[in-house]
DRENSERO-360394 format. One record per atom (N, C-alpha, C): residue number from 1; atom name; x, y, z. Coordinates in steps of 0.001 Angstrom, whole numbers. Layout:
residues N
[NUM, CA, [X, Y, Z]]
...
//
This chain:
residues 99
[1, N, [5016, 9632, -15469]]
[1, CA, [4041, 10319, -15928]]
[1, C, [3846, 10413, -17312]]
[2, N, [2891, 10282, -17872]]
[2, CA, [2730, 10466, -19294]]
[2, C, [1983, 11982, -19430]]
[3, N, [3189, 12516, -20165]]
[3, CA, [2719, 14129, -20426]]
[3, C, [1783, 14673, -21411]]
[4, N, [1678, 13437, -22270]]
[4, CA, [687, 13963, -23422]]
[4, C, [-491, 13890, -23124]]
[5, N, [-1063, 12894, -22043]]
[5, CA, [-2266, 12749, -21958]]
[5, C, [-2752, 13588, -20691]]
[6, N, [-1943, 13956, -19967]]
[6, CA, [-2135, 14557, -18730]]
[6, C, [-2381, 13759, -17464]]
[7, N, [-2016, 12587, -17788]]
[7, CA, [-2191, 11732, -16352]]
[7, C, [-1028, 11702, -15549]]
[8, N, [-1378, 11705, -14191]]
[8, CA, [-267, 11806, -13256]]
[8, C, [-283, 10472, -12481]]
[9, N, [681, 10415, -12029]]
[9, CA, [1053, 9159, -11134]]
[9, C, [1004, 9437, -9589]]
[10, N, [248, 8479, -8910]]
[10, CA, [188, 8789, -7347]]
[10, C, [1227, 8107, -6681]]
[11, N, [1721, 9106, -5792]]
[11, CA, [2865, 8456, -5155]]
[11, C, [2554, 8285, -3812]]
[12, N, [3181, 7440, -3036]]
[12, CA, [3036, 7013, -1721]]
[12, C, [3125, 8293, -878]]
[13, N, [4291, 9599, -1045]]
[13, CA, [4361, 10568, -526]]
[13, C, [3579, 11698, -586]]
[14, N, [2355, 11471, -1613]]
[14, CA, [1248, 12460, -1642]]
[14, C, [312, 12133, -592]]
[15, N, [-45, 13302, -70]]
[15, CA, [-1211, 13117, 1012]]
[15, C, [-2499, 12894, 265]]
[16, N, [-3337, 11935, 686]]
[16, CA, [-4244, 11664, -146]]
[16, C, [-5545, 12265, 872]]
[17, N, [-6303, 12766, 262]]
[17, CA, [-7639, 13507, 992]]
[17, C, [-8344, 12562, 2032]]
[18, N, [-8431, 13114, 2996]]
[18, CA, [-9124, 12041, 4169]]
[18, C, [-10559, 11970, 3818]]
[19, N, [-11159, 10552, 4105]]
[19, CA, [-12812, 10567, 3980]]
[19, C, [-13304, 11017, 5188]]
[20, N, [-12471, 11484, 6299]]
[20, CA, [-13160, 11687, 7397]]
[20, C, [-12970, 13280, 7681]]
[21, N, [-13836, 14072, 8086]]
[21, CA, [-13462, 15550, 8246]]
[21, C, [-12756, 15972, 9398]]
[22, N, [-12629, 15202, 10421]]
[22, CA, [-11995, 15115, 11540]]
[22, C, [-11881, 13883, 12301]]
[23, N, [-10909, 13773, 13365]]
[23, CA, [-10841, 12721, 14060]]
[23, C, [-12129, 12253, 14909]]
[24, N, [-12220, 10899, 14875]]
[24, CA, [-13554, 10490, 15786]]
[24, C, [-13661, 10422, 17134]]
[25, N, [-14472, 10909, 17851]]
[25, CA, [-14223, 10840, 19315]]
[25, C, [-14043, 9185, 19526]]
[26, N, [-13873, 8875, 20791]]
[26, CA, [-13981, 7298, 21237]]
[26, C, [-15186, 6947, 20934]]
[27, N, [-16236, 7559, 21640]]
[27, CA, [-17560, 6936, 21302]]
[27, C, [-18305, 6524, 19960]]
[28, N, [-17823, 7750, 18897]]
[28, CA, [-18088, 7473, 17484]]
[28, C, [-17410, 6513, 16857]]
[29, N, [-16153, 6209, 17321]]
[29, CA, [-15057, 5249, 16938]]
[29, C, [-15743, 3774, 17228]]
[30, N, [-16203, 3464, 18648]]
[30, CA, [-16467, 2368, 19273]]
[30, C, [-17907, 2105, 18222]]
[31, N, [-18938, 3339, 18005]]
[31, CA, [-20097, 2837, 17500]]
[31, C, [-19803, 2350, 15846]]
[32, N, [-19093, 3100, 15415]]
[32, CA, [-18534, 2895, 13924]]
[32, C, [-18115, 1669, 13809]]
[33, N, [-17386, 1066, 14820]]
[33, CA, [-17051, -309, 14623]]
[33, C, [-18051, -1424, 14946]]
[34, N, [-18889, -1001, 15818]]
[34, CA, [-20154, -2038, 16007]]
[34, C, [-20995, -1763, 14887]]
[35, N, [-21372, -599, 14117]]
[35, CA, [-22215, -668, 13040]]
[35, C, [-21801, -1608, 11902]]
[36, N, [-20350, -1205, 11767]]
[36, CA, [-19802, -2518, 10562]]
[36, C, [-19386, -3622, 10875]]
[37, N, [-19559, -3856, 12376]]
[37, CA, [-19661, -5481, 12605]]
[37, C, [-20966, -5952, 12347]]
[38, N, [-21923, -5479, 12396]]
[38, CA, [-23323, -5458, 12340]]
[38, C, [-23553, -5866, 10724]]
[39, N, [-22635, -4964, 9984]]
[39, CA, [-23022, -4872, 8512]]
[39, C, [-22635, -6294, 8032]]
[40, N, [-21631, -6593, 8532]]
[40, CA, [-20779, -7904, 8286]]
[40, C, [-21881, -9120, 8463]]
[41, N, [-22346, -9101, 9903]]
[41, CA, [-23175, -9753, 10360]]
[41, C, [-24156, -10121, 9292]]
[42, N, [-25049, -9061, 8667]]
[42, CA, [-25990, -9082, 7793]]
[42, C, [-25612, -9698, 6551]]
[43, N, [-24468, -9443, 5701]]
[43, CA, [-23931, -9914, 4736]]
[43, C, [-23819, -11416, 4986]]
[44, N, [-23001, -11779, 6116]]
[44, CA, [-22890, -13248, 6271]]
[44, C, [-23935, -13974, 6305]]
[45, N, [-25201, -13385, 7014]]
[45, CA, [-26367, -14197, 7220]]
[45, C, [-27113, -14317, 5819]]
[46, N, [-26804, -13310, 5040]]
[46, CA, [-27816, -13266, 3667]]
[46, C, [-27180, -14934, 2616]]
[47, N, [-25955, -15272, 3318]]
[47, CA, [-25597, -16323, 2432]]
[47, C, [-26280, -17633, 2455]]
[48, N, [-27398, -17619, 3729]]
[48, CA, [-27962, -18775, 3963]]
[48, C, [-29324, -18743, 3119]]
[49, N, [-29626, -17617, 2334]]
[49, CA, [-30891, -17394, 1408]]
[49, C, [-30259, -18243, 227]]
[50, N, [-31172, -19078, -267]]
[50, CA, [-31219, -19901, -1049]]
[50, C, [-31527, -19325, -2533]]
[51, N, [-32624, -18708, -2706]]
[51, CA, [-32562, -17898, -3789]]
[51, C, [-31899, -16843, -4197]]
[52, N, [-31277, -16670, -5382]]
[52, CA, [-29990, -15762, -5429]]
[52, C, [-30795, -14212, -5783]]
[53, N, [-31924, -14336, -6183]]
[53, CA, [-32150, -12999, -6199]]
[53, C, [-32946, -12415, -4809]]
[54, N, [-33571, -13237, -4295]]
[54, CA, [-33694, -12824, -2878]]
[54, C, [-32748, -12560, -2007]]
[55, N, [-31595, -13123, -2362]]
[55, CA, [-30230, -12800, -1170]]
[55, C, [-29864, -11304, -1976]]
[56, N, [-29625, -11204, -3234]]
[56, CA, [-29227, -10135, -3765]]
[56, C, [-30305, -8723, -3429]]
[57, N, [-31336, -8965, -3279]]
[57, CA, [-32615, -7958, -2931]]
[57, C, [-32382, -7698, -1501]]
[58, N, [-32047, -8786, -520]]
[58, CA, [-31876, -8326, 930]]
[58, C, [-30524, -7741, 1099]]
[59, N, [-29608, -8103, 363]]
[59, CA, [-28109, -7391, 588]]
[59, C, [-28530, -6036, 190]]
[60, N, [-29054, -5819, -1099]]
[60, CA, [-29209, -4340, -1506]]
[60, C, [-30019, -3369, -648]]
[61, N, [-31219, -4126, 94]]
[61, CA, [-31897, -3243, 1072]]
[61, C, [-31109, -2933, 2180]]
[62, N, [-30381, -3794, 2739]]
[62, CA, [-29348, -3563, 3965]]
[62, C, [-28420, -2330, 3619]]
[63, N, [-27717, -2591, 2443]]
[63, CA, [-26837, -1505, 1987]]
[63, C, [-27514, -85, 1784]]
[64, N, [-28847, -175, 1315]]
[64, CA, [-29444, 1201, 1083]]
[64, C, [-29938, 1729, 2426]]
[65, N, [-29965, 831, 3519]]
[65, CA, [-30470, 1532, 4833]]
[65, C, [-29260, 1962, 5496]]
[66, N, [-28011, 1405, 5330]]
[66, CA, [-26720, 1884, 6019]]
[66, C, [-26506, 3300, 5328]]
[67, N, [-26686, 3157, 3884]]
[67, CA, [-26271, 4288, 3355]]
[67, C, [-27045, 5575, 3534]]
[68, N, [-28436, 5256, 3641]]
[68, CA, [-29259, 6244, 4029]]
[68, C, [-28940, 6988, 5484]]
[69, N, [-28303, 6286, 6324]]
[69, CA, [-28110, 6881, 7524]]
[69, C, [-26622, 6906, 7779]]
[70, N, [-25868, 6949, 6895]]
[70, CA, [-24588, 7362, 6711]]
[70, C, [-23864, 8383, 7468]]
[71, N, [-24632, 9599, 7424]]
[71, CA, [-24097, 11034, 7859]]
[71, C, [-24722, 11012, 9212]]
[72, N, [-25650, 10485, 9805]]
[72, CA, [-25939, 10296, 11233]]
[72, C, [-24671, 10377, 12263]]
[73, N, [-24835, 11490, 12972]]
[73, CA, [-23642, 11991, 13931]]
[73, C, [-23748, 11950, 15291]]
[74, N, [-25241, 11920, 15668]]
[74, CA, [-25841, 11643, 17204]]
[74, C, [-25414, 10602, 17573]]
[75, N, [-24751, 10283, 18665]]
[75, CA, [-24506, 9040, 19474]]
[75, C, [-25674, 8237, 19785]]
[76, N, [-26811, 9162, 20411]]
[76, CA, [-27770, 8529, 20644]]
[76, C, [-28809, 7859, 19658]]
[77, N, [-28680, 8481, 18801]]
[77, CA, [-29479, 8079, 17425]]
[77, C, [-28847, 6833, 16622]]
[78, N, [-27756, 7032, 16719]]
[78, CA, [-26535, 5741, 16292]]
[78, C, [-26767, 4485, 16925]]
[79, N, [-27033, 4835, 18226]]
[79, CA, [-27551, 3875, 18926]]
[79, C, [-28880, 3016, 19086]]
[80, N, [-29735, 3885, 18820]]
[80, CA, [-31095, 3656, 18230]]
[80, C, [-31163, 2776, 17150]]
[81, N, [-30470, 3394, 16191]]
[81, CA, [-30577, 2749, 14891]]
[81, C, [-29998, 1346, 14865]]
[82, N, [-28694, 1211, 15466]]
[82, CA, [-28135, 26, 15584]]
[82, C, [-28985, -749, 16324]]
[83, N, [-29577, -722, 17510]]
[83, CA, [-30572, -1466, 18176]]
[83, C, [-31874, -1917, 17417]]
[84, N, [-32354, -996, 16626]]
[84, CA, [-33647, -1260, 15988]]
[84, C, [-33247, -2247, 14677]]
[85, N, [-32216, -1928, 14274]]
[85, CA, [-31625, -2774, 13201]]
[85, C, [-31333, -4086, 13529]]
[86, N, [-30913, -4420, 14773]]
[86, CA, [-30490, -5636, 15182]]
[86, C, [-31839, -6495, 15611]]
[87, N, [-32747, -5885, 16169]]
[87, CA, [-33836, -6433, 16308]]
[87, C, [-34823, -6906, 15172]]
[88, N, [-34619, -6096, 14064]]
[88, CA, [-35206, -6482, 12700]]
[88, C, [-34393, -7601, 12055]]
[89, N, [-33042, -7521, 12326]]
[89, CA, [-32428, -8530, 11612]]
[89, C, [-32625, -9973, 12448]]
[90, N, [-32807, -10068, 13907]]
[90, CA, [-32992, -11313, 14416]]
[90, C, [-34269, -11596, 13740]]
[91, N, [-35454, -11108, 13664]]
[91, CA, [-36487, -11711, 13303]]
[91, C, [-36408, -12107, 11650]]
[92, N, [-35548, -11407, 11009]]
[92, CA, [-35617, -11770, 9622]]
[92, C, [-34522, -13302, 9431]]
[93, N, [-33448, -13051, 10587]]
[93, CA, [-32971, -14510, 10831]]
[93, C, [-33773, -15696, 11141]]
[94, N, [-34573, -15579, 11733]]
[94, CA, [-35433, -16759, 12326]]
[94, C, [-36245, -17039, 11066]]
[95, N, [-36620, -16108, 10114]]
[95, CA, [-37309, -16399, 8879]]
[95, C, [-36277, -17138, 7920]]
[96, N, [-35380, -16745, 7706]]
[96, CA, [-34252, -17393, 6932]]
[96, C, [-33888, -18840, 7263]]
[97, N, [-33694, -18901, 8339]]
[97, CA, [-33791, -20316, 9035]]
[97, C, [-34633, -21473, 8639]]
[98, N, [-35790, -20640, 8820]]
[98, CA, [-36932, -21554, 8391]]
[98, C, [-37146, -21904, 6943]]
[99, N, [-36538, -21348, 6365]]
[99, CA, [-36814, -21565, 4806]]
[99, C, [-35994, -22813, 4247]]
//
């Protein structure tokens, strides 16, 4: 610990604040897993976009959409967003593979 500058060391024994306010239900956990998997699919799929600017813009748009819906907790709404997103991504994938 550097006492002169007021910096503190982080030790493994100190509890870190949780990013989650409470434990997730099983359904929320499963939906979260599906959403993360879908996000990874999108990121992997954008590798096939030849133009770097378009690739970065597509990834930025996807990230912004996921961030915009980050705090949605209603299971039915999460399922709807996931279904809609997958439909949109499938049509985008057809366009990307045609490039």
